[in-house]
C-alpha positions in Angstrom: -0.5 21.5 16.4 3.0 20.1 16.6 3.8 17.8 13.7 6.7 15.3 14.0 8.6 14.2 11.0 10.3 11.2 12.6 9.7 7.8 11.2 7.3 5.7 13.3 8.9 2.3 14.1 5.4 0.8 14.5 4.4 1.8 11.0 7.6 0.4 9.6 6.7 -2.8 11.4 3.3 -2.8 9.5 5.2 -2.2 6.3 7.4 -5.1 7.1 4.4 -7.4 7.7 2.9 -6.3 4.4 6.0 -7.1 2.4 6.5 -10.4 4.1 2.9 -11.3 3.2 3.7 -10.4 -0.5 6.8 -12.6 -0.4 5.0 -15.6 1.0 2.3 -15.1 -1.6 4.8 -15.5 -4.4 7.1 -18.0 -2.7 5.4 -21.4 -2.1 6.1 -22.0 1.6 2.6 -23.5 2.1 -0.8 -23.5 0.6 -2.0 -21.3 3.5 0.5 -18.6 3.1 0.0 -18.6 -0.7 -3.7 -18.2 -0.3 -3.6 -15.3 2.2 -0.4 -13.5 1.2 -2.1 -11.3 -1.4 -3.6 -9.1 1.3 -0.2 -7.6 1.8 -1.0 -5.4 -1.1 -4.2 -4.2 0.5 -2.3 -3.4 3.7 0.1 -1.4 1.6 -2.8 0.5 0.1 -4.2 1.5 3.5 -0.8 2.5 4.7 0.0 4.4 1.5 -3.3 6.3 1.8 -2.5 7.3 5.3 1.1 8.2 4.8 0.7 10.1 1.5 -2.4 12.1 2.6 -0.5 12.7 5.9 2.2 14.5 3.9 -0.3 16.8 2.4 -2.2 17.4 5.7 1.1 18.2 7.4 2.1 20.6 4.7 -1.2 22.4 5.0 -0.9 22.5 8.9 2.6 23.9 8.6 2.2 26.4 5.7 -1.6 26.9 5.2 -1.4 25.6 1.6 -0.5 22.6 -0.5 1.8 22.7 -3.5 0.7 19.8 -5.8 3.6 20.1 -8.2 6.2 20.1 -5.4 4.5 17.1 -3.8 4.4 15.1 -7.0 8.1 15.9 -7.7 9.1 14.7 -4.3 7.0 11.6 -4.7 8.5 11.1 -8.1 12.0 10.9 -6.7 10.7 8.3 -4.3 9.0 6.1 -6.9 10.4 6.6 -10.4 14.2 6.3 -10.3 14.2 2.9 -8.6 11.2 1.7 -10.6 12.8 2.5 -14.0 16.3 1.4 -12.9 15.2 -2.1 -11.7 12.7 -2.4 -14.5 15.8 -3.0 -16.8 16.5 -6.6 -15.6 12.9 -7.5 -16.0 12.9 -6.1 -19.5 16.2 -7.9 -20.4 14.7 -11.1 -19.2 11.7 -10.6 -21.5 13.8 -9.7 -24.5 16.1 -12.6 -23.8 13.1 -14.9 -24.0 12.0 -13.3 -27.3 8.8 -12.0 -25.7 9.0 -8.2 -26.2 5.6 -6.6 -26.4 5.4 -2.9 -27.3 2.0 -2.3 -25.8 2.9 -4.0 -22.6 6.2 -2.1 -22.4 4.4 1.2 -23.0 1.8 0.4 -20.3 4.6 -0.3 -17.8 6.5 2.9 -18.6 3.4 5.1 -18.2 2.1 3.3 -15.0 -1.0 2.2 -17.0 -0.2 -1.5 -16.9 -3.2 -2.4 -14.7 -5.4 -1.2 -17.6 -3.2 -2.3 -20.6 -2.2 -5.8 -19.5 -4.1 -6.2 -16.2 -1.0 -7.3 -14.3 2.2 -5.6 -15.1 3.8 -6.9 -18.4 7.5 -7.3 -17.6 7.0 -7.1 -13.8 3.5 -8.4 -13.0 3.3 -7.1 -9.4 3.7 -3.5 -10.6 0.0 -3.3 -11.2 -0.4 -2.1 -7.6 2.2 0.7 -8.1 0.0 1.9 -10.9 -3.1 2.0 -8.6 -1.1 4.1 -6.1 0.3 6.5 -8.7 -3.2 7.2 -10.1 -4.4 7.8 -6.5 -1.4 10.1 -5.7 -2.1 12.3 -8.7 -5.8 12.5 -7.9 -5.1 13.3 -4.3 -2.5 15.9 -5.1 -4.9 18.0 -7.1 -8.2 17.3 -5.5 -7.2 17.8 -1.9 -5.9 21.4 -2.4 -9.3 22.2 -4.1 -11.1 20.7 -1.1 -9.0 22.9 1.2 -9.7 26.0 -0.9 -13.4 25.4 -0.6 -13.1 24.9 3.1 -14.3 21.3 2.9 -11.5 19.5 4.8 -10.9 21.3 8.1 -13.4 20.4 10.9 -15.9 23.1 11.7 -18.0 23.7 14.7 -21.7 22.8 14.3 -21.0 21.3 10.9 -23.6 18.9 9.4 -21.8 15.6 9.7 -23.3 14.4 6.4 -21.2 17.0 4.6 -18.0 16.6 6.6 -14.8 15.4 5.0 -14.9 12.0 6.7 -18.5 11.5 5.5 -17.4 12.3 2.0 -14.7 9.7 2.2 -17.1 7.1 3.5 -19.5 7.9 0.7 -16.7 7.5 -1.8 -15.8 4.1 -0.2 -19.4 3.0 -0.6 -19.3 4.1 -4.2 -16.1 2.0 -4.6 -18.0 -1.1 -3.5 -20.9 -0.3 -5.8 -18.5 0.1 -8.7 -17.1 -3.3 -8.0 -20.5 -4.9 -7.8 -21.5 -3.3 -11.1 -18.2 -4.3 -12.7 -18.7 -7.9 -11.7 -22.2 -7.9 -13.0 -21.3 -6.5 -16.5 -17.7 -7.8 -16.9 -17.7 -11.2 -15.1 -15.1 -12.7 -17.4 -12.6 -9.9 -16.7 -11.5 -11.3 -13.3 -8.0 -10.0 -13.4 -9.1 -6.5 -14.4 -11.7 -6.6 -11.6 -8.9 -7.3 -9.3 -6.3 -4.7 -10.5 -8.1 -1.8 -12.2 -7.8 1.4 -10.2 -11.6 2.1 -10.1 -12.1 -1.1 -8.2 -9.3 -0.6 -5.7 -9.1 3.1 -4.9 -11.3 2.9 -1.7 -8.6 0.9 0.1 -6.3 3.9 -0.2 -9.2 6.2 0.8 -9.5 4.2 4.0 -6.0 5.3 4.9 -7.0 8.9 4.2 -9.9 8.5 6.5 -7.6 7.4 9.3 -5.1 10.2 8.4 -7.7 12.9 8.6 -8.7 11.9 12.1 -5.1 11.5 13.2 -4.1 15.0 12.1 -7.3 17.0 12.8 -9.2 15.0 15.4 -6.6 13.1 17.2 -8.0 13.5 20.7 -11.4 12.4 19.6 -9.8 9.5 17.7 -8.1 8.3 20.9 -11.2 8.6 23.0 -13.3 6.7 20.4 -10.7 3.9 20.1 -10.3 3.5 23.8 -14.1 3.4 24.3 -14.8 0.8 21.7 -11.4 -1.0 21.6 -12.7 -4.6 22.4 -15.4 -4.2 19.7 -13.0 -2.8 17.2 -10.6 -5.7 17.7 -13.4 -8.2 17.2 -14.4 -6.4 14.0 -10.8 -6.4 12.7 -10.4 -10.1 13.2 -13.9 -10.9 11.9 -13.1 -9.0 8.7 -10.2 -11.3 8.0 -11.7 -14.7 8.9 -12.9 -15.4 5.4 -9.4 -15.2 3.8 -8.4 -18.9 3.8 -11.7 -19.9 2.1 -11.8 -17.6 -0.9 -9.4 -17.2 -3.9 -7.9 -13.8 -4.4 -8.8 -13.3 -8.1 -11.4 -16.0 -8.9 -13.8 -15.3 -6.0 -16.7 -12.9 -6.5 -16.7 -12.3 -2.7 -13.1 -11.4 -2.7 -13.4 -9.0 -5.6 -16.4 -7.1 -4.1 -17.2 -7.2 -0.3 -13.8 -8.8 0.5 -11.8 -5.7 -0.5 -14.0 -3.6 1.7 -13.6 -6.0 4.7 -9.9 -5.9 4.3 -9.5 -2.1 4.5 -11.9 -2.0 7.4 -9.7 -4.4 9.3 -6.5 -2.8 8.3 -7.8 0.6 9.1 -8.6 -0.5 12.6 -5.2 -2.1 12.9 -3.5 1.1 11.7 -5.5 3.1 14.2 -4.5 0.8 17.0 -0.8 1.2 16.0 -1.2 5.0 16.0 -3.1 5.6 19.3 -2.5 2.6 21.5 -0.2 3.6 24.4 3.3 2.0 24.5 2.6 0.2 21.2 6.3 -0.5 20.7 6.7 -1.9 24.1 3.7 -4.2 23.4 5.2 -5.3 20.1 8.5 -6.1 21.9 6.8 -8.2 24.5 4.8 -10.1 21.9 7.4 -10.7 19.2 10.7 -9.8 21.1 12.6 -6.6 20.4 15.1 -8.2 17.9 12.2 -9.6 15.8 10.3 -6.3 15.8 13.5 -4.4 14.8 14.2 -6.9 12.0 10.7 -6.7 10.6 10.7 -2.9 10.9 14.0 -2.7 9.0 12.5 -4.8 6.3 9.6 -2.4 6.3 11.9 0.6 5.8 13.2 -1.3 2.7 9.8 -2.5 1.6 9.6 -0.6 -1.7 12.9 -1.9 -2.9 12.0 -5.4 -1.8 8.7 -5.2 -3.7 10.5 -4.0 -6.8 13.1 -6.7 -6.9 11.5 -9.8 -5.4 9.9 -11.4 -8.4 13.2 -10.9 -10.3 15.0 -12.8 -7.6 12.3 -15.5 -7.7 12.7 -15.8 -11.5 16.4 -16.1 -11.1 15.9 -19.0 -8.7 13.7 -20.7 -11.2 16.2 -20.1 -14.0 19.0 -21.5 -11.9 16.7 -24.5 -11.6 16.8 -24.6 -7.8 14.7 -27.5 -6.7 11.3 -26.6 -5.3 11.4 -26.8 -1.5 13.4 -25.4 1.3 16.4 -24.2 -0.7 14.2 -22.5 -3.3 12.0 -20.8 -0.7 14.8 -19.7 1.5 16.9 -18.3 -1.4 13.9 -16.4 -2.8 12.8 -15.0 0.5 16.2 -14.0 2.0 17.6 -13.0 -1.4 14.7 -10.6 -2.0 15.1 -9.0 1.4 18.9 -8.8 1.1 18.7 -7.2 -2.4 16.0 -4.8 -1.1 18.2 -3.7 1.8 21.2 -3.1 -0.5 19.1 -1.2 -3.0 17.6 1.0 -0.3 20.8 2.0 1.4 23.1 2.1 -1.6 20.8 3.8 -4.1 17.4 5.0 -2.7 18.9 6.9 0.3 21.2 8.8 -2.0 18.3 9.7 -4.4 16.2 10.9 -1.5 19.1 13.0 0.0 19.5 14.7 -3.4 15.7 15.3 -3.5 15.7 16.8 -0.1 18.5 19.2 -1.0 16.8 20.4 -4.2 13.1 20.2 -3.3 12.7 20.9 0.4 
């Protein structure tokens, strides 16, 4: 199988949509955008599960093995330098306000903030980065074990109940059951039920499910999608219809079934973007090419934008910009501009160094 390493513009577009959703969640453009913007993180989870497992699947296809340490080192260069560098302004802001908290600081440093302080301490949105880090480490060591036991590759006449996709689906069902049990026994811990890794890992597994089919059963994936395309689109829309009516954290529905509906919808959307013919041409015709290019460019810089956006918003508040058009526009465009600068001035150089040292 030929594996291409080029970036997919359509996936950068999805990343761009995800980060725009996050921005409008935190910047009060309207009650509607604020109420639904939180799902940008869930879209990121599905995309991350697809992309990160795809790196491991491609490595196995290319070399016949997976090197977990090498993988984690390469991921570390992607995640840690920018995270720790741009954690400094958040930390200085906390210290300047006289609110330093050792336990919160330690949780942020160790990517355990979603367990220590529920949200991130200095940088609240960093809870989702912790979820992804936990998932990356688990995947990096469990997937090679699964390959070594011949559990991943599709086999002729295999019992479908014991196939790799079936195992993922069972783990996703377990994720829903864990959420239900958590909400029964810890109903007062609403934030932890929203941010703790054990309640959110299945969204990333949904991306792994799509990734496995994309790399090992692509032809069957295309046939299935084309055969059931109208039905799949209806399901994808139906799984999102509840969003305006339920609170992100305070709703029992959101914290249980809602998370599952989101990754089902986003998994279908991701599949459509991967297998639909001429997807870029379709995007251009719907949104215009300049708009798609702009959103895709923001998607390329989404990690940097995610890291810096709440700091930019805090600066706008400290500068006492009046709530309204000026505040929203400054926070939105300032976050994107800062993210683009960080990506091309810093992140690209870090990744070039990584690629030289750890190919």
